[in-house]
mmCIF file of the N, C-alpha and C atoms, coordinates in Angstrom:
data_MODEL
# 
_entry.id   MODEL 
# 
loop_
_atom_site.group_PDB 
_atom_site.id 
_atom_site.type_symbol 
_atom_site.label_atom_id 
_atom_site.label_alt_id 
_atom_site.label_comp_id 
_atom_site.label_asym_id 
_atom_site.label_entity_id 
_atom_site.label_seq_id 
_atom_site.pdbx_PDB_ins_code 
_atom_site.Cartn_x 
_atom_site.Cartn_y 
_atom_site.Cartn_z 
_atom_site.occupancy 
_atom_site.B_iso_or_equiv 
_atom_site.pdbx_formal_charge 
_atom_site.auth_seq_id 
_atom_site.auth_comp_id 
_atom_site.auth_asym_id 
_atom_site.auth_atom_id 
_atom_site.pdbx_PDB_model_num 
ATOM 1   N N  . MET A 1 1  ? -14.902 34.939 -26.888 1.00 0.00 ? 1  MET A N  1 
ATOM 2   C CA . MET A 1 1  ? -15.226 34.635 -25.512 1.00 0.00 ? 1  MET A CA 1 
ATOM 3   C C  . MET A 1 1  ? -13.986 34.141 -24.765 1.00 0.00 ? 1  MET A C  1 
ATOM 4   N N  . ILE A 1 2  ? -13.196 33.320 -25.459 1.00 0.00 ? 2  ILE A N  1 
ATOM 5   C CA . ILE A 1 2  ? -11.982 32.794 -24.834 1.00 0.00 ? 2  ILE A CA 1 
ATOM 6   C C  . ILE A 1 2  ? -11.003 33.928 -24.554 1.00 0.00 ? 2  ILE A C  1 
ATOM 7   N N  . ALA A 1 3  ? -10.902 34.874 -25.484 1.00 0.00 ? 3  ALA A N  1 
ATOM 8   C CA . ALA A 1 3  ? -10.006 36.006 -25.282 1.00 0.00 ? 3  ALA A CA 1 
ATOM 9   C C  . ALA A 1 3  ? -10.436 36.815 -24.056 1.00 0.00 ? 3  ALA A C  1 
ATOM 10  N N  . PHE A 1 4  ? -11.722 36.977 -23.872 1.00 0.00 ? 4  PHE A N  1 
ATOM 11  C CA . PHE A 1 4  ? -12.216 37.717 -22.712 1.00 0.00 ? 4  PHE A CA 1 
ATOM 12  C C  . PHE A 1 4  ? -11.903 36.981 -21.419 1.00 0.00 ? 4  PHE A C  1 
ATOM 13  N N  . LEU A 1 5  ? -12.077 35.676 -21.425 1.00 0.00 ? 5  LEU A N  1 
ATOM 14  C CA . LEU A 1 5  ? -11.768 34.894 -20.228 1.00 0.00 ? 5  LEU A CA 1 
ATOM 15  C C  . LEU A 1 5  ? -10.279 34.946 -19.907 1.00 0.00 ? 5  LEU A C  1 
ATOM 16  N N  . LEU A 1 6  ? -9.438  34.869 -20.939 1.00 0.00 ? 6  LEU A N  1 
ATOM 17  C CA . LEU A 1 6  ? -7.999  34.989 -20.708 1.00 0.00 ? 6  LEU A CA 1 
ATOM 18  C C  . LEU A 1 6  ? -7.645  36.365 -20.162 1.00 0.00 ? 6  LEU A C  1 
ATOM 19  N N  . TRP A 1 7  ? -8.330  37.396 -20.669 1.00 0.00 ? 7  TRP A N  1 
ATOM 20  C CA . TRP A 1 7  ? -8.069  38.734 -20.171 1.00 0.00 ? 7  TRP A CA 1 
ATOM 21  C C  . TRP A 1 7  ? -8.502  38.860 -18.709 1.00 0.00 ? 7  TRP A C  1 
ATOM 22  N N  . CYS A 1 8  ? -9.612  38.233 -18.349 1.00 0.00 ? 8  CYS A N  1 
ATOM 23  C CA . CYS A 1 8  ? -10.054 38.255 -16.951 1.00 0.00 ? 8  CYS A CA 1 
ATOM 24  C C  . CYS A 1 8  ? -9.050  37.564 -16.040 1.00 0.00 ? 8  CYS A C  1 
ATOM 25  N N  . ILE A 1 9  ? -8.488  36.443 -16.490 1.00 0.00 ? 9  ILE A N  1 
ATOM 26  C CA . ILE A 1 9  ? -7.459  35.761 -15.711 1.00 0.00 ? 9  ILE A CA 1 
ATOM 27  C C  . ILE A 1 9  ? -6.237  36.652 -15.571 1.00 0.00 ? 9  ILE A C  1 
ATOM 28  N N  . LEU A 1 10 ? -5.851  37.306 -16.656 1.00 0.00 ? 10 LEU A N  1 
ATOM 29  C CA . LEU A 1 10 ? -4.715  38.231 -16.593 1.00 0.00 ? 10 LEU A CA 1 
ATOM 30  C C  . LEU A 1 10 ? -5.016  39.394 -15.659 1.00 0.00 ? 10 LEU A C  1 
ATOM 31  N N  . LEU A 1 11 ? -6.248  39.861 -15.641 1.00 0.00 ? 11 LEU A N  1 
ATOM 32  C CA . LEU A 1 11 ? -6.638  40.953 -14.749 1.00 0.00 ? 11 LEU A CA 1 
ATOM 33  C C  . LEU A 1 11 ? -6.488  40.533 -13.289 1.00 0.00 ? 11 LEU A C  1 
ATOM 34  N N  . ILE A 1 12 ? -6.822  39.299 -12.991 1.00 0.00 ? 12 ILE A N  1 
ATOM 35  C CA . ILE A 1 12 ? -6.686  38.813 -11.623 1.00 0.00 ? 12 ILE A CA 1 
ATOM 36  C C  . ILE A 1 12 ? -5.218  38.632 -11.252 1.00 0.00 ? 12 ILE A C  1 
ATOM 37  N N  . LEU A 1 13 ? -4.431  38.102 -12.197 1.00 0.00 ? 13 LEU A N  1 
ATOM 38  C CA . LEU A 1 13 ? -3.026  37.817 -11.890 1.00 0.00 ? 13 LEU A CA 1 
ATOM 39  C C  . LEU A 1 13 ? -2.159  39.066 -11.885 1.00 0.00 ? 13 LEU A C  1 
ATOM 40  N N  . CYS A 1 14 ? -2.357  39.931 -12.868 1.00 0.00 ? 14 CYS A N  1 
ATOM 41  C CA . CYS A 1 14 ? -1.500  41.115 -12.988 1.00 0.00 ? 14 CYS A CA 1 
ATOM 42  C C  . CYS A 1 14 ? -2.316  42.230 -13.635 1.00 0.00 ? 14 CYS A C  1 
ATOM 43  N N  . TRP A 1 15 ? -3.014  43.021 -12.809 1.00 0.00 ? 15 TRP A N  1 
ATOM 44  C CA . TRP A 1 15 ? -3.932  44.002 -13.347 1.00 0.00 ? 15 TRP A CA 1 
ATOM 45  C C  . TRP A 1 15 ? -3.254  45.121 -14.138 1.00 0.00 ? 15 TRP A C  1 
ATOM 46  N N  . PRO A 1 16 ? -2.013  45.560 -13.811 1.00 0.00 ? 16 PRO A N  1 
ATOM 47  C CA . PRO A 1 16 ? -1.428  46.611 -14.661 1.00 0.00 ? 16 PRO A CA 1 
ATOM 48  C C  . PRO A 1 16 ? -1.169  46.125 -16.098 1.00 0.00 ? 16 PRO A C  1 
ATOM 49  N N  . LEU A 1 17 ? -0.733  44.879 -16.228 1.00 0.00 ? 17 LEU A N  1 
ATOM 50  C CA . LEU A 1 17 ? -0.501  44.330 -17.565 1.00 0.00 ? 17 LEU A CA 1 
ATOM 51  C C  . LEU A 1 17 ? -1.812  44.174 -18.329 1.00 0.00 ? 17 LEU A C  1 
ATOM 52  N N  . ALA A 1 18 ? -2.868  43.781 -17.646 1.00 0.00 ? 18 ALA A N  1 
ATOM 53  C CA . ALA A 1 18 ? -4.172  43.638 -18.293 1.00 0.00 ? 18 ALA A CA 1 
ATOM 54  C C  . ALA A 1 18 ? -4.694  44.987 -18.773 1.00 0.00 ? 18 ALA A C  1 
ATOM 55  N N  . LEU A 1 19 ? -4.529  46.015 -17.960 1.00 0.00 ? 19 LEU A N  1 
ATOM 56  C CA . LEU A 1 19 ? -4.977  47.350 -18.379 1.00 0.00 ? 19 LEU A CA 1 
ATOM 57  C C  . LEU A 1 19 ? -4.127  47.893 -19.520 1.00 0.00 ? 19 LEU A C  1 
ATOM 58  N N  . ALA A 1 20 ? -2.819  47.609 -19.491 1.00 0.00 ? 20 ALA A N  1 
ATOM 59  C CA . ALA A 1 20 ? -1.958  48.030 -20.595 1.00 0.00 ? 20 ALA A CA 1 
ATOM 60  C C  . ALA A 1 20 ? -2.364  47.330 -21.888 1.00 0.00 ? 20 ALA A C  1 
ATOM 61  N N  . ALA A 1 21 ? -2.688  46.043 -21.795 1.00 0.00 ? 21 ALA A N  1 
ATOM 62  C CA . ALA A 1 21 ? -3.136  45.306 -22.980 1.00 0.00 ? 21 ALA A CA 1 
ATOM 63  C C  . ALA A 1 21 ? -4.448  45.880 -23.500 1.00 0.00 ? 21 ALA A C  1 
ATOM 64  N N  . LEU A 1 22 ? -5.320  46.256 -22.592 1.00 0.00 ? 22 LEU A N  1 
ATOM 65  C CA . LEU A 1 22 ? -6.608  46.828 -22.988 1.00 0.00 ? 22 LEU A CA 1 
ATOM 66  C C  . LEU A 1 22 ? -6.436  48.156 -23.716 1.00 0.00 ? 22 LEU A C  1 
ATOM 67  N N  . VAL A 1 23 ? -5.463  48.945 -23.300 1.00 0.00 ? 23 VAL A N  1 
ATOM 68  C CA . VAL A 1 23 ? -5.222  50.248 -23.935 1.00 0.00 ? 23 VAL A CA 1 
ATOM 69  C C  . VAL A 1 23 ? -4.433  50.095 -25.229 1.00 0.00 ? 23 VAL A C  1 
ATOM 70  N N  . LEU A 1 24 ? -3.447  49.194 -25.248 1.00 0.00 ? 24 LEU A N  1 
ATOM 71  C CA . LEU A 1 24 ? -2.558  49.081 -26.405 1.00 0.00 ? 24 LEU A CA 1 
ATOM 72  C C  . LEU A 1 24 ? -3.147  48.266 -27.555 1.00 0.00 ? 24 LEU A C  1 
ATOM 73  N N  . TYR A 1 25 ? -4.110  47.387 -27.291 1.00 0.00 ? 25 TYR A N  1 
ATOM 74  C CA . TYR A 1 25 ? -4.665  46.543 -28.356 1.00 0.00 ? 25 TYR A CA 1 
ATOM 75  C C  . TYR A 1 25 ? -5.241  47.358 -29.524 1.00 0.00 ? 25 TYR A C  1 
ATOM 76  N N  . PRO A 1 26 ? -6.064  48.388 -29.292 1.00 0.00 ? 26 PRO A N  1 
ATOM 77  C CA . PRO A 1 26 ? -6.560  49.170 -30.441 1.00 0.00 ? 26 PRO A CA 1 
ATOM 78  C C  . PRO A 1 26 ? -5.449  49.896 -31.193 1.00 0.00 ? 26 PRO A C  1 
ATOM 79  N N  . LEU A 1 27 ? -4.439  50.352 -30.472 1.00 0.00 ? 27 LEU A N  1 
ATOM 80  C CA . LEU A 1 27 ? -3.336  51.041 -31.146 1.00 0.00 ? 27 LEU A CA 1 
ATOM 81  C C  . LEU A 1 27 ? -2.554  50.085 -32.040 1.00 0.00 ? 27 LEU A C  1 
ATOM 82  N N  . VAL A 1 28 ? -2.286  48.894 -31.550 1.00 0.00 ? 28 VAL A N  1 
ATOM 83  C CA . VAL A 1 28 ? -1.577  47.894 -32.360 1.00 0.00 ? 28 VAL A CA 1 
ATOM 84  C C  . VAL A 1 28 ? -2.428  47.507 -33.564 1.00 0.00 ? 28 VAL A C  1 
ATOM 85  N N  . TRP A 1 29 ? -3.744  47.383 -33.364 1.00 0.00 ? 29 TRP A N  1 
ATOM 86  C CA . TRP A 1 29 ? -4.640  47.030 -34.466 1.00 0.00 ? 29 TRP A CA 1 
ATOM 87  C C  . TRP A 1 29 ? -4.601  48.113 -35.553 1.00 0.00 ? 29 TRP A C  1 
ATOM 88  N N  . LEU A 1 30 ? -4.591  49.380 -35.140 1.00 0.00 ? 30 LEU A N  1 
ATOM 89  C CA . LEU A 1 30 ? -4.523  50.473 -36.114 1.00 0.00 ? 30 LEU A CA 1 
ATOM 90  C C  . LEU A 1 30 ? -3.190  50.501 -36.850 1.00 0.00 ? 30 LEU A C  1 
ATOM 91  N N  . ILE A 1 31 ? -2.096  50.191 -36.148 1.00 0.00 ? 31 ILE A N  1 
ATOM 92  C CA . ILE A 1 31 ? -0.784  50.182 -36.786 1.00 0.00 ? 31 ILE A CA 1 
ATOM 93  C C  . ILE A 1 31 ? -0.689  49.042 -37.803 1.00 0.00 ? 31 ILE A C  1 
ATOM 94  N N  . LEU A 1 32 ? -1.285  47.884 -37.497 1.00 0.00 ? 32 LEU A N  1 
ATOM 95  C CA . LEU A 1 32 ? -1.190  46.728 -38.385 1.00 0.00 ? 32 LEU A CA 1 
ATOM 96  C C  . LEU A 1 32 ? -2.219  46.736 -39.513 1.00 0.00 ? 32 LEU A C  1 
ATOM 97  N N  . LEU A 1 33 ? -3.202  47.620 -39.462 1.00 0.00 ? 33 LEU A N  1 
ATOM 98  C CA . LEU A 1 33 ? -4.252  47.662 -40.486 1.00 0.00 ? 33 LEU A CA 1 
ATOM 99  C C  . LEU A 1 33 ? -3.719  47.887 -41.900 1.00 0.00 ? 33 LEU A C  1 
ATOM 100 N N  . PRO A 1 34 ? -2.771  48.805 -42.147 1.00 0.00 ? 34 PRO A N  1 
ATOM 101 C CA . PRO A 1 34 ? -2.259  48.955 -43.521 1.00 0.00 ? 34 PRO A CA 1 
ATOM 102 C C  . PRO A 1 34 ? -1.594  47.686 -44.049 1.00 0.00 ? 34 PRO A C  1 
ATOM 103 N N  . PHE A 1 35 ? -0.908  46.944 -43.181 1.00 0.00 ? 35 PHE A N  1 
ATOM 104 C CA . PHE A 1 35 ? -0.279  45.706 -43.624 1.00 0.00 ? 35 PHE A CA 1 
ATOM 105 C C  . PHE A 1 35 ? -1.328  44.668 -44.020 1.00 0.00 ? 35 PHE A C  1 
ATOM 106 N N  . ARG A 1 36 ? -2.439  44.640 -43.303 1.00 0.00 ? 36 ARG A N  1 
ATOM 107 C CA . ARG A 1 36 ? -3.518  43.717 -43.645 1.00 0.00 ? 36 ARG A CA 1 
ATOM 108 C C  . ARG A 1 36 ? -4.126  44.080 -44.996 1.00 0.00 ? 36 ARG A C  1 
ATOM 109 N N  . ILE A 1 37 ? -4.301  45.386 -45.245 1.00 0.00 ? 37 ILE A N  1 
ATOM 110 C CA . ILE A 1 37 ? -4.857  45.832 -46.527 1.00 0.00 ? 37 ILE A CA 1 
ATOM 111 C C  . ILE A 1 37 ? -3.899  45.488 -47.664 1.00 0.00 ? 37 ILE A C  1 
ATOM 112 N N  . VAL A 1 38 ? -2.608  45.705 -47.455 1.00 0.00 ? 38 VAL A N  1 
ATOM 113 C CA . VAL A 1 38 ? -1.611  45.350 -48.476 1.00 0.00 ? 38 VAL A CA 1 
ATOM 114 C C  . VAL A 1 38 ? -1.626  43.842 -48.722 1.00 0.00 ? 38 VAL A C  1 
ATOM 115 N N  . GLY A 1 39 ? -1.769  43.052 -47.672 1.00 0.00 ? 39 GLY A N  1 
ATOM 116 C CA . GLY A 1 39 ? -1.835  41.601 -47.827 1.00 0.00 ? 39 GLY A CA 1 
ATOM 117 C C  . GLY A 1 39 ? -3.023  41.157 -48.663 1.00 0.00 ? 39 GLY A C  1 
ATOM 118 N N  . ILE A 1 40 ? -4.169  41.798 -48.456 1.00 0.00 ? 40 ILE A N  1 
ATOM 119 C CA . ILE A 1 40 ? -5.356  41.476 -49.260 1.00 0.00 ? 40 ILE A CA 1 
ATOM 120 C C  . ILE A 1 40 ? -5.120  41.843 -50.719 1.00 0.00 ? 40 ILE A C  1 
ATOM 121 N N  . ALA A 1 41 ? -4.512  43.003 -50.962 1.00 0.00 ? 41 ALA A N  1 
ATOM 122 C CA . ALA A 1 41 ? -4.243  43.441 -52.337 1.00 0.00 ? 41 ALA A CA 1 
ATOM 123 C C  . ALA A 1 41 ? -3.243  42.514 -53.024 1.00 0.00 ? 41 ALA A C  1 
ATOM 124 N N  . VAL A 1 42 ? -2.187  42.133 -52.328 1.00 0.00 ? 42 VAL A N  1 
ATOM 125 C CA . VAL A 1 42 ? -1.192  41.225 -52.916 1.00 0.00 ? 42 VAL A CA 1 
ATOM 126 C C  . VAL A 1 42 ? -1.811  39.866 -53.200 1.00 0.00 ? 42 VAL A C  1 
ATOM 127 N N  . GLY A 1 43 ? -2.648  39.387 -52.304 1.00 0.00 ? 43 GLY A N  1 
ATOM 128 C CA . GLY A 1 43 ? -3.341  38.119 -52.544 1.00 0.00 ? 43 GLY A CA 1 
ATOM 129 C C  . GLY A 1 43 ? -4.216  38.181 -53.790 1.00 0.00 ? 43 GLY A C  1 
ATOM 130 N N  . GLY A 1 44 ? -4.908  39.299 -53.982 1.00 0.00 ? 44 GLY A N  1 
ATOM 131 C CA . GLY A 1 44 ? -5.738  39.468 -55.177 1.00 0.00 ? 44 GLY A CA 1 
ATOM 132 C C  . GLY A 1 44 ? -4.916  39.492 -56.449 1.00 0.00 ? 44 GLY A C  1 
ATOM 133 N N  . VAL A 1 45 ? -3.768  40.179 -56.418 1.00 0.00 ? 45 VAL A N  1 
ATOM 134 C CA . VAL A 1 45 ? -2.892  40.226 -57.593 1.00 0.00 ? 45 VAL A CA 1 
ATOM 135 C C  . VAL A 1 45 ? -2.341  38.842 -57.905 1.00 0.00 ? 45 VAL A C  1 
ATOM 136 N N  . LEU A 1 46 ? -1.955  38.094 -56.884 1.00 0.00 ? 46 LEU A N  1 
ATOM 137 C CA . LEU A 1 46 ? -1.445  36.740 -57.123 1.00 0.00 ? 46 LEU A CA 1 
ATOM 138 C C  . LEU A 1 46 ? -2.526  35.818 -57.678 1.00 0.00 ? 46 LEU A C  1 
ATOM 139 N N  . GLU A 1 47 ? -3.759  35.965 -57.190 1.00 0.00 ? 47 GLU A N  1 
ATOM 140 C CA . GLU A 1 47 ? -4.867  35.174 -57.746 1.00 0.00 ? 47 GLU A CA 1 
ATOM 141 C C  . GLU A 1 47 ? -5.110  35.532 -59.216 1.00 0.00 ? 47 GLU A C  1 
ATOM 142 N N  . LEU A 1 48 ? -5.025  36.822 -59.547 1.00 0.00 ? 48 LEU A N  1 
ATOM 143 C CA . LEU A 1 48 ? -5.195  37.257 -60.937 1.00 0.00 ? 48 LEU A CA 1 
ATOM 144 C C  . LEU A 1 48 ? -4.099  36.687 -61.821 1.00 0.00 ? 48 LEU A C  1 
ATOM 145 N N  . LEU A 1 49 ? -2.854  36.749 -61.354 1.00 0.00 ? 49 LEU A N  1 
ATOM 146 C CA . LEU A 1 49 ? -1.750  36.180 -62.133 1.00 0.00 ? 49 LEU A CA 1 
ATOM 147 C C  . LEU A 1 49 ? -1.914  34.680 -62.324 1.00 0.00 ? 49 LEU A C  1 
ATOM 148 N N  . TRP A 1 50 ? -2.350  33.977 -61.286 1.00 0.00 ? 50 TRP A N  1 
ATOM 149 C CA . TRP A 1 50 ? -2.570  32.531 -61.396 1.00 0.00 ? 50 TRP A CA 1 
ATOM 150 C C  . TRP A 1 50 ? -3.669  32.232 -62.423 1.00 0.00 ? 50 TRP A C  1 
ATOM 151 N N  . ALA A 1 51 ? -4.738  33.027 -62.403 1.00 0.00 ? 51 ALA A N  1 
ATOM 152 C CA . ALA A 1 51 ? -5.818  32.825 -63.363 1.00 0.00 ? 51 ALA A CA 1 
ATOM 153 C C  . ALA A 1 51 ? -5.336  33.096 -64.788 1.00 0.00 ? 51 ALA A C  1 
ATOM 154 N N  . MET A 1 52 ? -4.491  34.108 -64.976 1.00 0.00 ? 52 MET A N  1 
ATOM 155 C CA . MET A 1 52 ? -3.974  34.404 -66.311 1.00 0.00 ? 52 MET A CA 1 
ATOM 156 C C  . MET A 1 52 ? -3.031  33.317 -66.801 1.00 0.00 ? 52 MET A C  1 
ATOM 157 N N  . MET A 1 53 ? -2.242  32.738 -65.906 1.00 0.00 ? 53 MET A N  1 
ATOM 158 C CA . MET A 1 53 ? -1.289  31.699 -66.309 1.00 0.00 ? 53 MET A CA 1 
ATOM 159 C C  . MET A 1 53 ? -1.996  30.381 -66.635 1.00 0.00 ? 53 MET A C  1 
ATOM 160 N N  . THR A 1 54 ? -3.074  30.079 -65.935 1.00 0.00 ? 54 THR A N  1 
ATOM 161 C CA . THR A 1 54 ? -3.766  28.812 -66.163 1.00 0.00 ? 54 THR A CA 1 
ATOM 162 C C  . THR A 1 54 ? -4.898  28.922 -67.187 1.00 0.00 ? 54 THR A C  1 
ATOM 163 N N  . LEU A 1 55 ? -5.179  30.124 -67.682 1.00 0.00 ? 55 LEU A N  1 
ATOM 164 C CA . LEU A 1 55 ? -6.261  30.300 -68.648 1.00 0.00 ? 55 LEU A CA 1 
ATOM 165 C C  . LEU A 1 55 ? -6.042  29.509 -69.932 1.00 0.00 ? 55 LEU A C  1 
ATOM 166 N N  . PRO A 1 56 ? -4.846  29.519 -70.547 1.00 0.00 ? 56 PRO A N  1 
ATOM 167 C CA . PRO A 1 56 ? -4.685  28.737 -71.782 1.00 0.00 ? 56 PRO A CA 1 
ATOM 168 C C  . PRO A 1 56 ? -4.951  27.251 -71.583 1.00 0.00 ? 56 PRO A C  1 
ATOM 169 N N  . ALA A 1 57 ? -4.532  26.697 -70.475 1.00 0.00 ? 57 ALA A N  1 
ATOM 170 C CA . ALA A 1 57 ? -4.770  25.276 -70.233 1.00 0.00 ? 57 ALA A CA 1 
ATOM 171 C C  . ALA A 1 57 ? -6.255  25.001 -70.071 1.00 0.00 ? 57 ALA A C  1 
ATOM 172 N N  . ARG A 1 58 ? -6.967  25.903 -69.410 1.00 0.00 ? 58 ARG A N  1 
ATOM 173 C CA . ARG A 1 58 ? -8.411  25.699 -69.236 1.00 0.00 ? 58 ARG A CA 1 
ATOM 174 C C  . ARG A 1 58 ? -9.151  25.843 -70.550 1.00 0.00 ? 58 ARG A C  1 
ATOM 175 N N  . VAL A 1 59 ? -8.678  26.754 -71.430 1.00 0.00 ? 59 VAL A N  1 
ATOM 176 C CA . VAL A 1 59 ? -9.337  26.940 -72.729 1.00 0.00 ? 59 VAL A CA 1 
ATOM 177 C C  . VAL A 1 59 ? -9.083  25.717 -73.605 1.00 0.00 ? 59 VAL A C  1 
ATOM 178 N N  . LEU A 1 60 ? -7.861  25.198 -73.617 1.00 0.00 ? 60 LEU A N  1 
ATOM 179 C CA . LEU A 1 60 ? -7.537  24.039 -74.447 1.00 0.00 ? 60 LEU A CA 1 
ATOM 180 C C  . LEU A 1 60 ? -8.216  22.760 -73.964 1.00 0.00 ? 60 LEU A C  1 
ATOM 181 N N  . ARG A 1 61 ? -8.450  22.665 -72.653 1.00 0.00 ? 61 ARG A N  1 
ATOM 182 C CA . ARG A 1 61 ? -9.082  21.476 -72.092 1.00 0.00 ? 61 ARG A CA 1 
ATOM 183 C C  . ARG A 1 61 ? -10.528 21.366 -72.521 1.00 0.00 ? 61 ARG A C  1 
ATOM 184 N N  . GLY A 1 62 ? -11.170 22.476 -72.769 1.00 0.00 ? 62 GLY A N  1 
ATOM 185 C CA . GLY A 1 62 ? -12.555 22.472 -73.219 1.00 0.00 ? 62 GLY A CA 1 
ATOM 186 C C  . GLY A 1 62 ? -13.521 22.486 -72.055 1.00 0.00 ? 62 GLY A C  1 
ATOM 187 N N  . PRO A 1 63 ? -14.821 22.398 -72.381 1.00 0.00 ? 63 PRO A N  1 
ATOM 188 C CA . PRO A 1 63 ? -15.842 22.458 -71.312 1.00 0.00 ? 63 PRO A CA 1 
ATOM 189 C C  . PRO A 1 63 ? -15.826 21.188 -70.468 1.00 0.00 ? 63 PRO A C  1 
ATOM 190 N N  . ARG A 1 64 ? -16.130 21.355 -69.218 1.00 0.00 ? 64 ARG A N  1 
ATOM 191 C CA . ARG A 1 64 ? -16.198 20.200 -68.320 1.00 0.00 ? 64 ARG A CA 1 
ATOM 192 C C  . ARG A 1 64 ? -17.560 19.558 -68.405 1.00 0.00 ? 64 ARG A C  1 
ATOM 193 N N  . ARG A 1 65 ? -17.560 18.245 -68.268 1.00 0.00 ? 65 ARG A N  1 
ATOM 194 C CA . ARG A 1 65 ? -18.816 17.521 -68.295 1.00 0.00 ? 65 ARG A CA 1 
ATOM 195 C C  . ARG A 1 65 ? -19.213 17.166 -66.861 1.00 0.00 ? 65 ARG A C  1 
ATOM 196 N N  . ALA A 1 66 ? -20.489 17.345 -66.572 1.00 0.00 ? 66 ALA A N  1 
ATOM 197 C CA . ALA A 1 66 ? -20.967 17.080 -65.192 1.00 0.00 ? 66 ALA A CA 1 
ATOM 198 C C  . ALA A 1 66 ? -21.213 15.616 -64.952 1.00 0.00 ? 66 ALA A C  1 
# 
């Protein structure tokens, strides 16, 4: 909602820039989508590596008591 209100203010102040933002936003989103997917994959790999590195300590510590 805030983004829409800011866009409306931009439309009042400088309508060509607001229309350019309206047209270019989906294109920028499509260009950045592969980087977002790679970021999710790298995050998953790092979580897996962290789990593998801390597994021996968790096994040696034994079961947790509630």
